[in-house]
C-alpha positions in Angstrom: -20.6 -31.1 -3.7 -18.8 -30.8 -0.3 -17.6 -27.6 0.7 -14.0 -28.6 2.0 -12.9 -26.7 4.9 -10.4 -23.3 4.6 -7.0 -24.5 5.3 -5.0 -22.1 7.1 -0.9 -21.8 6.2 1.8 -22.2 8.4 3.0 -19.7 10.7 -0.6 -18.2 10.6 0.1 -16.4 14.3 3.1 -14.5 13.2 1.4 -13.6 9.3 -1.3 -12.2 11.8 1.0 -10.3 14.1 2.7 -8.7 11.0 -0.7 -8.0 9.1 -1.8 -5.5 12.4 1.9 -4.0 12.3 0.9 -2.9 8.5 -2.2 -1.7 9.5 -1.0 0.6 12.0 1.6 1.6 10.5 -0.4 2.1 7.0 -3.6 3.5 8.6 -3.3 4.4 12.6 0.0 5.7 12.4 -0.9 8.0 9.6 -4.1 9.1 10.9 -3.1 10.3 14.2 -1.1 13.1 13.3 -3.9 14.7 11.0 -6.8 13.9 13.1 -4.9 15.6 16.4 -4.9 18.6 15.2 -7.9 18.6 12.4 -10.5 16.4 14.3 -13.2 16.7 11.8 -11.1 18.0 8.7 -10.0 15.9 5.7 -6.7 17.4 5.3 -3.4 18.8 7.4 -0.1 19.9 7.1 2.2 18.4 9.6 6.3 19.0 9.9 6.7 19.4 6.2 3.9 16.4 5.7 0.7 17.2 3.5 -2.1 14.6 4.8 -5.4 13.3 3.6 -8.4 11.2 5.4 -11.0 10.2 3.4 -13.6 7.6 4.1 -17.1 6.4 3.6 -19.7 3.8 5.5 -23.1 3.0 4.3 -26.1 1.6 6.8 -27.2 -0.7 4.1 -30.4 -2.6 3.5 -29.9 -4.7 1.0 -33.0 -7.3 -0.6 -31.7 -9.6 -3.2 -34.6 -11.9 -5.1 -34.1 -15.0 -6.9 -35.8 -18.0 -7.3 -36.6 -20.5 -4.3 -34.2 -18.2 -2.1 -34.8 -14.1 -1.2 -32.3 -12.6 1.3 -33.1 -9.5 2.9 -29.8 -8.5 5.2 -28.3 -5.5 7.1 -25.0 -4.6 6.5 -22.3 -1.9 6.7 -20.1 -1.8 3.3 -17.1 0.6 3.9 -13.5 2.4 3.8 -11.0 4.5 5.1 -8.2 6.4 3.6 -4.9 8.4 4.4 -2.7 9.3 2.1 0.2 11.4 2.8 3.0 13.1 1.1 6.6 15.4 1.5 9.4 16.7 -0.8 12.5 15.0 -0.8 14.3 17.5 -2.4 13.5 17.6 -6.2 11.4 14.0 -5.7 8.5 13.6 -3.8 7.2 10.4 -1.8 3.7 9.5 -1.1 2.3 7.1 1.0 -1.4 5.3 0.6 -3.1 3.1 3.5 -6.7 1.9 3.0 -8.1 -0.1 5.5 -11.7 -2.1 5.9 -13.6 -3.7 8.8 -16.0 -5.6 6.0 -15.2 -8.8 7.7 -17.4 -7.9 10.9 -19.4 -6.1 9.2 -20.9 -8.0 5.8 -22.8 -11.3 6.7 -21.0 -14.6 7.1 -20.6 -15.1 3.4 -20.0 -11.5 2.2 -22.6 -9.5 1.0 -25.7 -10.9 -0.8 -25.4 -10.0 -4.4 -27.3 -12.1 -7.2 -25.2 -12.7 -9.9 -21.9 -11.5 -8.1 -18.8 -14.1 -8.4 -15.2 -13.8 -7.2 -12.7 -15.4 -4.8 -14.1 -18.1 -1.6 -15.7 -19.3 1.4 -14.8 -22.3 3.0 -12.6 -23.5 0.0 -15.6 -23.3 -2.6 -16.2 -20.9 -5.2 -18.4 -17.9 -3.7 -21.3 -17.1 -5.8 -24.0 -14.8 -5.6 -22.2 -12.9 -2.9 -19.6 -10.1 -2.8 -16.3 -11.1 -0.7 -15.7 -8.7 1.9 -12.6 -6.8 1.7 -9.2 -7.3 3.8 -8.7 -5.4 6.5 -5.3 -3.5 5.0 -7.1 -2.9 1.7 -3.8 -0.9 0.7 0.3 -0.2 2.1 2.2 1.0 -0.4 4.8 4.3 -1.0 5.5 5.8 -4.4 8.2 8.2 -4.8 8.1 10.0 -7.9 11.1 12.8 -9.6 10.9 14.8 -12.6 13.8 14.7 -15.2 13.3 17.9 -17.2 10.7 19.8 -17.9 8.6 17.2 -19.3 9.2 13.7 -17.7 8.7 12.3 -14.2 9.7 8.9 -13.4 7.9 7.0 -10.6 8.7 3.8 -8.6 5.8 2.3 -6.0 5.4 -1.0 -4.2 4.4 -2.1 -0.9 2.8 -5.0 1.0 -0.7 -4.4 -0.4 -1.5 -2.1 -3.5 -3.1 -2.5 -6.9 -0.7 -3.6 -10.5 -1.2 -0.8 -13.5 -3.9 -3.2 -14.4 -7.9 -1.5 -15.2 -9.2 1.6 -14.4 -9.7 3.4 -11.1 -11.5 0.8 -8.6 -15.2 1.6 -8.4 -15.2 2.5 -4.6 -13.2 5.8 -5.7 -14.5 6.6 -9.4 -17.0 9.7 -9.2 -18.9 7.9 -11.8 -19.7 5.5 -9.0 -21.6 8.1 -6.5 -23.2 6.6 -3.8 -23.9 3.3 -5.0 -23.2 1.1 -2.2 -22.9 -2.3 -4.4 -19.7 -3.7 -5.8 -20.3 -3.5 -10.1 -20.8 -7.6 -11.1 -18.0 -6.9 -13.7 -15.5 -6.3 -10.4 -13.5 -9.1 -10.8 -13.3 -8.6 -14.6 -11.5 -4.7 -14.3 -10.6 -3.8 -10.6 -10.6 -6.8 -8.3 -6.5 -6.7 -8.2 -6.8 -3.7 -6.0 -6.4 -5.6 -3.5 -2.9 -7.2 -4.2 -0.5 -8.8 -1.5 3.1 -8.0 -3.4 3.3 -5.6 -6.1 6.0 -3.5 -7.6 5.6 -0.4 -10.4 7.7 1.6 -12.5 6.6 4.1 -14.6 7.2 7.3 -16.9 4.9 10.2 -17.3 5.1 12.2 -20.1 2.4 15.2 -20.9 -1.1 13.5 -21.0 0.6 10.0 -21.2 1.6 7.5 -18.6 3.5 4.6 -19.2 3.9 1.7 -16.4 4.7 -1.7 -15.7 4.1 -4.0 -12.8 5.3 -7.6 -11.4 2.9 -8.7 -8.3 1.7 -12.2 -6.6 -1.1 -13.7 -8.6 -3.1 -15.2 -6.1 -6.4 -13.6 -4.5 -6.6 -13.1 -0.9 -7.8 -16.1 0.7 -10.4 -16.4 3.5 -8.2 -14.8 6.2 -9.1 -11.1 5.8 -6.8 -10.0 8.4 -2.9 -11.7 7.4 -1.0 -10.4 4.4 -0.6 -13.5 2.0 3.4 -13.1 0.9 3.9 -15.0 -2.0 6.6 -14.7 -5.4 6.2 -12.4 -8.2 5.0 -14.6 -10.5 2.4 -12.3 -12.6 2.6 -8.9 -14.5 0.9 -6.2 -16.2 1.3 -2.8 -18.0 -0.9 0.2 -18.7 -0.8 3.4 -20.9 -3.1 5.9 -19.5 -4.1 9.4 -20.8 -5.3 12.3 -18.8 -6.3 15.8 -20.3 -8.7 18.3 -18.2 -11.8 16.4 -17.5 -11.0 13.3 -19.3 -8.9 10.2 -18.6 -8.3 7.4 -20.4 -6.6 3.9 -19.8 -5.5 0.2 -21.7 -4.3 -2.4 -20.1 -3.2 -6.1 -20.2 -1.9 -8.7 -17.6 -1.1 -12.1 -17.2 -2.1 -13.4 -13.8 -0.6 -16.5 -12.5 -3.1 -19.0 -10.5 -5.4 -15.8 -9.6 -8.7 -18.3 -8.0 -7.7 -21.2 -5.7 -10.6 -23.5 -7.3 -9.0 -23.4 -10.9 -6.0 -24.7 -12.1 -5.3 -22.1 -14.5 -3.6 -19.0 -15.4 -5.5 -15.6 -16.5 -5.0 -13.2 -19.7 -6.7 -10.0 -19.0 -7.2 -6.8 -21.4 -9.0 -3.6 -20.3 -9.8 -0.8 -22.0 -11.6 2.3 -20.5 -12.7 6.2 -20.8 -13.9 8.2 -17.6 -15.0 12.0 -17.8 -15.5 14.1 -14.9 -17.1 17.2 -15.8 -20.8 19.0 -15.6 -24.1 19.0 -17.1 -26.2 21.8 -16.9 -24.2 23.2 -14.6 -24.1 20.3 -12.3 -21.3 17.6 -11.4 -21.5 14.8 -13.9 -19.2 12.0 -13.9 -19.1 8.8 -16.4 -17.0 5.8 -17.0 -17.3 3.2 -19.9 -15.1 0.1 -19.3 -14.1 -2.9 -21.5 -12.5 -6.0 -20.7 -12.1 -9.4 -21.5 -10.7 -12.4 -19.1 -9.0 -15.2 -20.9 -8.9 -18.3 -18.6 -5.6 -20.0 -20.5 -5.3 -23.8 -19.2 -9.5 -23.8 -20.4 -8.9 -21.4 -23.2 -12.6 -20.0 -21.5 -13.6 -16.0 -23.2 -15.5 -13.9 -20.7 -15.6 -10.6 -21.9 -17.5 -7.4 -19.9 -18.5 -3.9 -20.4 -19.6 -1.3 -18.3 -21.2 2.4 -18.2 -22.2 4.2 -15.2 -22.7 8.0 -14.5 -23.5 10.1 -11.5 -25.0 13.0 -11.9 -26.2 15.8 -8.8 -29.1 17.4 -10.1 -29.4 19.5 -7.1 -27.2 21.1 -4.4 -28.7 17.8 -2.3 -29.6 15.5 -5.0 -27.9 12.9 -6.7 -28.8 10.8 -9.4 -27.0 6.9 -10.2 -27.1 4.8 -13.2 -25.0 1.7 -14.3 -25.6 -0.4 -16.7 -23.4 -4.3 -17.3 -23.5 -6.9 -19.6 -20.8 -9.9 -19.7 -20.5 -13.6 -20.0 -19.8 -15.6 -16.4 -19.0 -19.2 -15.8 -22.2 -19.1 -12.4 -23.4 -23.1 -13.4 -19.6 -25.1 -13.1 -17.5 -21.8 -11.3 -14.8 -23.9 -9.1 -14.2 -27.3 -10.4 -11.6 -28.4 -7.9 -9.7 -30.2 -10.9 -6.2 -31.2 -10.7 -3.9 -29.8 -12.7 -4.2 -30.1 -16.6 -8.1 -31.5 -16.2 -10.4 -29.8 -18.0 -13.5 -30.0 -16.5 -17.2 -28.6 -19.0 -17.9 -25.0 -18.4 -21.5 -23.5 -18.7 -21.0 -20.3 -19.8 -24.4 -17.7 -19.4 -24.8 -14.0 -20.6 -26.0 -11.6 -17.9 -27.1 -8.3 -17.8 -27.9 -5.6 -15.3 -29.4 -2.3 -14.9 -29.4 0.2 -11.7 -31.0 3.1 -11.1 -30.6 5.0 -7.7 -31.0 8.5 -5.9 -29.5 9.8 -2.4 -30.7 12.7 -0.7 -28.3 14.6 1.1 -29.7 15.4 4.5 -27.0 17.1 6.8 -23.0 18.0 6.0 -21.2 19.1 9.5 -17.9 19.1 10.5 -18.6 15.4 11.8 -19.2 14.5 8.3 -21.8 14.4 5.3 -25.3 12.3 5.6 -27.5 11.3 3.0 -29.9 8.7 2.3 -30.7 6.9 -1.0 -31.9 3.6 -2.8 -31.7 1.7 -5.9 -33.5 -1.1 -7.8 -31.6 -3.7 -10.0 -33.3 -5.3 -12.8 -31.7 -8.3 -14.6 -31.6 -10.1 -18.3 -29.8 -13.6 -18.2 -29.4 -16.9 -20.6 -32.0 -19.3 -20.6 -29.6 -21.5 -18.7 -30.3 -19.6 -15.3 -34.0 -20.0 -15.7 -34.4 -22.9 -13.3 -31.8 -21.4 -10.8 -32.6 -18.0 -10.5 -36.2 -17.3 -12.0 -36.3 -13.6 -12.4 -34.2 -11.8 -10.0 -34.6 -8.2 -8.6 -32.6 -6.3 -6.2 -32.7 -3.1 -3.8 -31.0 -1.3 -1.7 -32.1 1.4 1.1 -29.4 3.2 2.9 -27.8 5.9 4.9 -24.2 6.6 3.8 -21.7 8.9 5.9 -19.1 10.4 4.1 -16.0 12.2 6.2 -15.7 15.4 6.1 -17.9 18.2 4.0 
């Protein structure tokens, strides 16, 4: 099947300029006041504003082994995040910006990853690659105001944000630790963390938070620089509970036409529980998550489960593990079919187990540096034998984190 060329929407140049402005507002303009006075610190206070800057980057040697073809590439997955907040009377305003330059630090298709799926390249569905993140990963604002002693309302929105769906995205989960790779369940659980056009309203009462979102359901397109504005055509709701070291959530969404290669809507249900505490007096974080994605037009149901854990075994030693099991459409993903046409879907069960280790080698005012590596083994259906054989993945990396 030939790959059709990706088409650029009218007004592309205007959209690029608009995206650059969002990046400047959400990231550069926010970072500058904080870093001007505290070059290497990750937090600062200026004229009523409280700022924090965080980020990390991997210099990652990525090895992917599969039948017929092996991959060995060096890539740089990374992100930079800036947050700012201040009081407005009884209310509090929070600004959030996030950026990534993976468009230029990943390979042409993205990051090689056996059995990974999601988004497109040259108009064709990506398989065995994790797509690069957009330049503007987040640009939104949140207003919180208390009413009484127990109730707090919030309203959140912006050109790029995350609707009320799923657990915390993998790159911010303590349980994901120094793992440089996106979970294979990313597009089941938390891939909506980069959504163009989101508005969320919520209420917190004690340990519980109930919130609902309206958003534009289409996944990011292949132009990683511009922000793709569109109608608010999808919705989500989430009930979360937080107490001490525990956090849990259940959420559901109806996403309008998220995949341009499949003319169907998605219904998504997720549930997760996380614990961030200690074991043997050393920090320990674990997340367990479930999801079911139903492609409404085809009647295809795709379940997934993830468990991941990170333990700081010593002051400079970190162990991490991730286990996943799911059903995916690998062999027939992306049908290019007209609306109301149903093509066969061959679903395959896939399992993955990753075990890794990182050794911290330096901690300075400029940042923290660590060296690590991991290996992943897979279990797969017989339907994938001819294409994949016995796949295997491994990484050796240098990780940099902003701050001590």
